[in-house]
C-alpha positions in Angstrom: 68.4 243.4 88.5 67.9 241.1 85.6 64.4 240.7 84.3 63.5 236.9 84.5 62.9 237.0 80.7 66.1 238.6 79.6 67.4 237.9 76.1 69.8 235.3 77.5 66.9 233.5 79.2 64.9 233.6 76.0 67.8 232.1 74.1 68.2 229.3 76.7 64.5 228.6 76.6 64.5 228.6 72.8 67.4 226.2 72.8 65.7 223.9 75.3 62.5 223.9 73.2 64.4 223.0 70.0 66.3 220.3 71.8 63.0 218.9 73.3 61.1 218.9 69.9 62.4 215.5 68.8 61.6 214.0 72.2 58.1 215.4 72.1 57.6 214.2 68.5 58.9 210.8 69.6 56.4 210.7 72.4 53.6 211.8 70.1 54.6 209.0 67.6 54.6 206.5 70.4 51.1 207.6 71.5 49.9 207.4 67.9 51.4 203.9 67.5 49.8 202.8 70.8 46.4 204.2 69.7 46.7 202.5 66.3 47.6 199.2 67.9 44.6 199.5 70.3 42.2 200.3 67.5 43.6 197.3 65.5 43.0 195.0 68.5 39.5 196.3 68.8 38.8 195.8 65.1 40.1 192.2 65.3 38.0 191.5 68.4 34.9 192.9 66.7 35.6 190.8 63.6 36.0 187.6 65.7 32.8 188.4 67.6 30.8 188.9 64.4 32.3 185.7 62.9 31.2 183.7 66.0 27.7 185.3 66.0 27.2 184.7 62.3 28.3 181.1 62.7 25.8 180.5 65.6 23.0 182.2 63.6 23.7 180.1 60.6 24.0 176.8 62.6 20.7 177.5 64.3 19.0 178.5 61.0 20.1 175.2 59.5 18.8 173.2 62.5 15.5 175.1 62.5 15.1 174.5 58.7 16.0 170.8 58.7 18.2 171.2 55.6 19.7 168.1 54.0 22.8 167.9 51.7 24.6 170.7 53.6 28.2 171.6 52.6 30.1 173.8 55.0 33.1 175.7 53.6 36.1 176.9 55.7 35.2 180.5 54.7 32.0 180.2 56.7 29.8 179.9 53.6 27.3 177.1 53.7 25.8 175.5 50.5 22.6 173.5 50.7 22.4 171.4 47.6 18.7 171.3 46.7 18.8 169.5 43.3 22.2 167.9 43.0 23.4 167.4 39.4 25.5 164.4 38.2 29.1 164.6 39.1 29.9 164.2 35.4 28.8 167.9 35.0 31.8 170.0 35.9 31.8 172.5 38.7 31.7 176.2 37.8 35.3 177.5 37.3 37.0 180.9 37.8 36.7 183.0 34.7 33.5 181.4 33.5 30.4 183.4 32.8 27.5 182.2 35.1 23.9 182.9 34.5 21.7 182.6 37.6 18.3 183.2 39.1 18.2 184.2 42.7 16.2 185.5 45.7 18.1 187.1 48.7 16.9 187.1 52.3 18.3 188.3 55.6 18.9 185.6 58.2 17.2 184.8 60.6 14.2 187.1 59.7 13.8 185.6 56.2 13.1 189.1 54.9 13.3 189.3 51.1 15.7 192.1 50.0 16.4 191.3 46.4 15.6 188.9 43.6 16.2 188.4 39.9 14.4 191.0 37.9 11.1 190.2 36.4 10.2 191.1 32.8 7.0 193.2 33.2 5.7 192.2 29.8 6.0 188.4 30.3 6.2 188.1 34.1 9.2 185.8 33.7 12.3 186.2 35.7 15.3 187.7 34.0 18.6 185.9 34.7 21.6 187.7 36.3 25.0 187.0 34.8 28.5 187.5 36.3 32.0 186.1 35.8 33.1 183.8 38.6 36.1 185.2 40.6 36.2 188.3 38.4 33.1 190.4 38.7 32.3 192.4 41.7 29.7 190.4 43.6 29.9 189.5 47.3 32.7 187.0 48.2 30.0 184.5 49.4 28.7 184.3 45.8 32.1 183.5 44.4 32.6 180.8 47.1 29.1 179.4 46.8 28.8 179.3 43.0 32.2 177.6 42.7 30.6 174.5 44.4 27.7 174.4 41.9 27.2 172.7 38.6 25.1 173.9 35.6 21.4 173.2 36.3 21.8 172.9 40.1 19.5 174.7 42.6 20.9 175.5 46.0 20.6 177.7 49.0 23.7 179.8 49.9 24.0 180.8 53.5 26.5 183.6 53.7 28.0 185.1 56.9 28.0 188.9 57.0 31.8 189.1 56.6 31.5 187.3 53.3 28.6 189.6 52.2 28.2 193.3 53.1 29.9 193.3 56.5 29.6 196.1 59.1 28.3 198.7 56.4 25.3 196.8 55.2 23.9 197.8 51.8 20.5 199.4 51.2 17.9 197.2 52.9 20.5 194.9 54.2 21.5 195.9 57.8 25.1 195.9 59.0 26.6 192.5 60.0 23.6 190.6 58.5 24.1 186.9 57.4 22.3 186.3 54.2 20.4 183.5 52.4 20.3 183.2 48.7 18.0 180.7 46.9 19.9 180.2 43.6 19.7 178.3 40.4 22.8 178.0 38.2 21.0 178.2 34.8 24.1 178.3 32.5 27.9 178.2 32.5 30.0 179.5 29.6 
C-alpha cells in the first residue's frame, strides 16, 4: 500500500503549489487594487463632504456677520475687503515679500488661536513677513493676499482644505475653517 504522502504525491503537490503561486499572487494583487480603489473613493467622498460643510459654515458666517465687499474665489477662499485701496495701487504679486499684521480665529466659534507677535517692551505688534506663492504658509493665505493691495485691511475666510485640513495644527482642530483679520502693511 502506498502512503498517501509518498514522494511522488509530494512532488505533484509541490508542482501544483508552484503553478498556483502566480494565480494566488494575481488574486492578492486584485484584492489590494480593489482595497486601494475603495480607500481612494472614501477619501474623495470625505473631501467632498468637508468641502460642502466648510462652504455652508462660511456662507452662514458671512450672513450672520453682515459683511459687505465680499469676494468669493473659486478655491473656496473668501476675502472681505474692509478698507479698499485705490485700484492704482497694484495687487500683491507672486514672488513679492509681504509684511502683514494678523489675528487668526476658528470659525464659527471665533476662538483666537494666533496673532502677530507683540513686542513686550513697547506693546506694539510685530509684523509677519512671507514671500507670496513661495514661502510655506497655508494655501488660503497665498490665495487671499494675492487679492490685496498695500495698505489694505481685510478678513480672509479660509476653508479647512485651504488651511490645515484633517490634521489640524496645535490649537486648530481638524477640518476647521479659519478667519484671519489681516492688514497688508508693505509689499516689496
